[in-house]
C-alpha positions, 0 to 999 in steps of 0.5 A, spaced: 477 532 478 481 537 481 485 537 486 485 540 493 491 543 496 493 541 504 498 542 509 505 540 508 504 542 500 500 535 499 495 535 494 490 530 494 485 529 489 478 526 490 476 519 489 472 517 483 466 512 485 471 506 482 476 508 488 471 509 493 469 502 492 476 499 491 478 502 498 472 499 501 473 492 499 480 492 500 479 494 507 474 489 508 475 482 510 473 478 506 472 483 501 465 481 498 459 485 499 452 485 497 451 490 491 445 494 495 450 494 501 456 497 497 451 502 494 449 504 501 456 505 503 459 509 498 453 514 499 456 516 505 462 518 501 458 523 496 457 518 491 450 517 488 446 511 487 446 511 480 453 513 479 455 507 484 451 502 480 454 504 474 461 503 477 460 496 479 458 494 472 464 497 469 468 494 474 465 487 473 466 488 466 473 490 467 475 484 471 476 488 478 470 485 481 467 478 480 460 477 481 458 472 486 451 469 489 452 474 495 454 480 491 461 483 488 468 480 490 475 483 489 478 479 483 484 475 484 489 480 481 486 485 487 486 480 492 494 480 491 493 487 492 489 487 498 495 482 501 500 487 499 496 492 503 495 488 509 502 487 509 504 494 509 500 496 514 502 490 519 509 488 516 512 482 519 519 484 522 525 480 526 531 483 530 536 485 525 543 482 526 547 487 521 546 482 515 543 485 508 539 481 503 542 482 496 539 480 489 544 480 483 540 480 477 544 474 473 538 474 467 541 477 460 537 479 454 530 481 457 526 486 453 525 492 456 518 490 459 520 484 462 526 488 466 521 494 468 516 488 471 522 485 475 524 492 477 517 493 480 517 486 483 523 488 487 521 495 489 514 492 492 519 487 496 522 493 499 529 492 496 532 498 493 537 498 487 544 500 489 547 500 482 544 497 476 542 489 477 544 489 484 538 490 489 539 490 497 536 491 504 537 490 511 535 482 512 529 484 518 523 482 514 520 476 516 518 473 509 521 469 504 522 471 497 518 468 491 522 462 489 521 464 481 526 470 482 531 464 482 531 464 475 533 471 474 537 473 480 542 470 485 541 471 492 546 473 497 547 475 504 552 481 505 555 486 510 557 492 506 563 496 508 559 503 508 556 505 515 549 502 515 545 508 516 549 512 511 547 506 506 540 506 508 540 514 507 543 513 500 538 507 498 531 510 500 529 518 500 527 517 508 527 524 510 522 526 504 518 519 506 517 522 513 515 529 511 510 526 507 507 522 512 507 527 517 503 532 512 498 526 511 497 525 519 495 533 519 491 531 513 487 526 517 487 530 523 483 536 519 479 532 515 472 533 517 467 530 511 467 522 510 469 523 503 475 527 505 477 522 510 477 516 506 481 520 500 486 522 506 487 514 508 487 512 501 493 516 500 496 513 507 495 506 504 499 508 498 505 511 502 505 505 507 506 501 501 513 505 500 515 505 507 522 501 506 520 498 513 528 499 516 530 496 522 529 502 528 537 503 528 537 505 521 531 510 521 532 518 522 529 520 529 522 521 530 520 516 524 512 517 523 511 510 520 508 507 527 504 513 528 501 513 520 500 505 521 496 506 528 492 512 525 490 507 519 488 502 524 484 506 528 480 508 521 480 501 519 476 499 525 471 504 525 470 503 517 469 495 519 464 497 524 460 501 518 461 495 514 458 491 519 452 496 520 450 496 513 450 488 513 445 484 509 438 486 511 432 482 510 
């Protein structure tokens, strides 16, 4: 598929049939729909019925979807992705008192694949790497760290000597993130066809997963994170209405 240019220098590639199905189920609670309803829904995003049925079969064979008596449901692996997506859209935060959540990697002798997997996990927890083996973030997220991290890292609470605003700007590309978020909001506003709108909001979700969710006092002026979340929340409500409208029929 070829990409299409857009405002802000962004190029958003049209979604495949698989991506359309996943986007719809990831935004549905519970993430399960009858096959015929999925086929009807994806037809609204320029995916033909035969293409949709083939995609569903391939996704079930690949373990993306699980066949149920009612239809198709996200696999356990993708249920975890839905959980992370939901958290990205509605992050649980608390007032920040200046402390930083810090993890120092203590495990040694790990192979490259294990190290890469750990880095991915820590980034997904919205931690940033100060230097090799030292990860931190402001302690404003109301969530526990996975207990198994205790086997490979020591958790500390710290107060760095550097000014917090300067440290946050070193750890995360805040200006670039904000520029992309604003460009996505323009894409969303200009999209006219359902397929284009779904493509734009799929990119919005991916971008929100990379939002560090910092305390407001550490963010640049006019931070667009809230506007991006609000735009997606409105779209999700509209999509939920479409899913209900295509609910089981007798």
